C-alpha positions, 0 to 999 in steps of 0.5 A, a space after each residue: 525574516 527570510 534570507 534568499 541566497 543564490 548558490 548556483 544558476 536556478 538554485 536558491 537557499 532560503 533560511 528563516 531564523 528566529 531564536 532557536 528556529 532554523 528552517 531551510 528551503 533548497 530549490 533547483 529548477 531547470 526547464 520551462 514553466 515549472 512552479 514551486 509553492 513552499 510553505 513553512 509557517 511561523 510555528 515550524 522548527 528545524 523544517 527542511 524542504 528540498 525540491 528538484 525540477 528538471 523538465 517543463 511545467 512541473 508543479 511542487 507544493 510542499 507545506 509544513 505547518 502546525 508546530 512541525 519540527 525536525 521534519 523533511 519534505 523532498 520532491 524530485 521531478 524529472 520530466 514534464 507535467 508532474 504534480 507533487 504535493 506534501 503536507 506536514 502538520 504537527 509532525 515531528 521527526 518525519 520524512 516525506 519524499 516524492 520522486 517522479 521520473 517521466 511525465 504526467 505523474 500525480 503524488 500526494 503525501 499527508 502527515 498529520 500528527 505523524 511522529 518518526 514516520 516516513 512516507 515515500 513515493 517513487 513514480 516512473 514511466 507515464 501517468 501514475 497516481 499515488 496518495 499516502 496519508 498518515 494520521 496520528 501515527 508513530 514510527 510508521 513507514 509507507 512506500 509506494 513504487 509505481 512503474 509503467 503507466 496508469 497505476 493507482 495506489 491509496 495508502 492510509 495509516 492512522 492511530 498506530 505504532 510501528 506499522 509498515 506498508 509496501 506497494 509495488 505496481 507495474 503495468 505497460 497498459 493504458 489501464 493499470 492496476 489499483 490498490 487501497 490499503 488501510 492500517 488503523 490502530 494496533 502495532 507491528 502490522 505489515 502489508 506487502 502488495 505487488 501488482 503486475 499486469 493490468 486492471 488488477 484490484 486489491 483492498 487490504 485492511 488491518 484494523 485494531 489488531 497487532 502483529 498481522 501480516 498480509 502479502 499479496 501478489 497479482 500478475 495478470 489481468 482482471 484479478 480481484 482480492 480483498 484481505 481484512 485482518 482485525 485480530 492479532 498475529 494473523 498471516 495471509 498470503 494471496 497469489 493470483 496469476 492469469 485472469 479474472 480470479 477472486 480471493 477474499 480473506 477475512 481473519 477476525 480471530 487470532 493467530 490464523 494462517 491462510 494461503 490462496 494460490 490461483 493460477 488460472 481463470 475465473 476461480 473464487 476462494 473465500 476464507 473466513 477465520 473468526 476462530 483462533 490458530 486455524 490454517 487454510 490452504 487452497 491451490 487452484 491451478 490447471 483449470 477454470 471456474 473452481 470455487 472454494 468456501 471455508 469458515 473456520 469458527 473453531 480453534 486449531 483446525 486445518 484444511 488443505 485443498 487443491 483444485 486442478 480441473 474445471 468447475 469444482 466446488 468446495 464448501 466447508 465449515 469447521 466449527 469444532 476444535 483440532 480437526 484436519 481435512 485434506 481434499 484434492 479435486 482432479 477433474 471436472 464438476 466435483 463437489 465437496 460439502 462439509 458438514 
């Protein structure tokens, strides 16, 4: 039996009690046309839902089902026309929070068989879109921070332990930034992604491996990056400034290191590391339309390059072991191919 007790104007405390089960719903509504539709089914133990709405026509849908226990959902909506949806199913010791400041935001968190895990969304400014999904995970953390307008983030974590994802997006344009991240299997993986400007896009995946780190930063417009890590102990770093740059890192081996810095326009950097303990470093700055392609299929190889002019080209395959190369291209229309 549920018992609802008013504790202040617009504030209600609902306590469901049956044996050892004690569930709590705390709601504050201040405005016009706000809606809250909480669900705690009969299998939930020590579930907590806290909702705060200040503004007009906000919608909150928190749901705890399927033997969820000792878990919390928190929604705070300050503004108008915001939507927040959270589901916890067969979840234990986990937290999901959505904080929306401004108007027209849309955020969803989904936790299925998530244990000791956290999903956080913070949205401010004008319409943002964010989704976090955690499936069969243990001690995972996912956080999305969005500021400005029209950013889109999709974060996925499944079948892993002690993995973390942090996404920060900022845009003051009608068309914002977009990112999709995926961590599937493995443990001790980390994704950090930063986007500032407009119409930048990113795809970052860590599949099956452990101990991988991906750090990406995009500041400008029309930049694109794709990072895929499927080995163990890999490190990837991509910085893109200005506009229309493309960076691809694929690390399927172990203990590889890759860094790409792009500070101009229309540059391409493509790095593939199927071997182990390889290093790649490329800086493209001060010029446009440069291209860099490298495959490191051997082990313990190192390649360092800079391209500071226009329309320069590098293509390298390091198939042996223990090789080191350094290439600096200063000027225009230079070409380096090895072997």
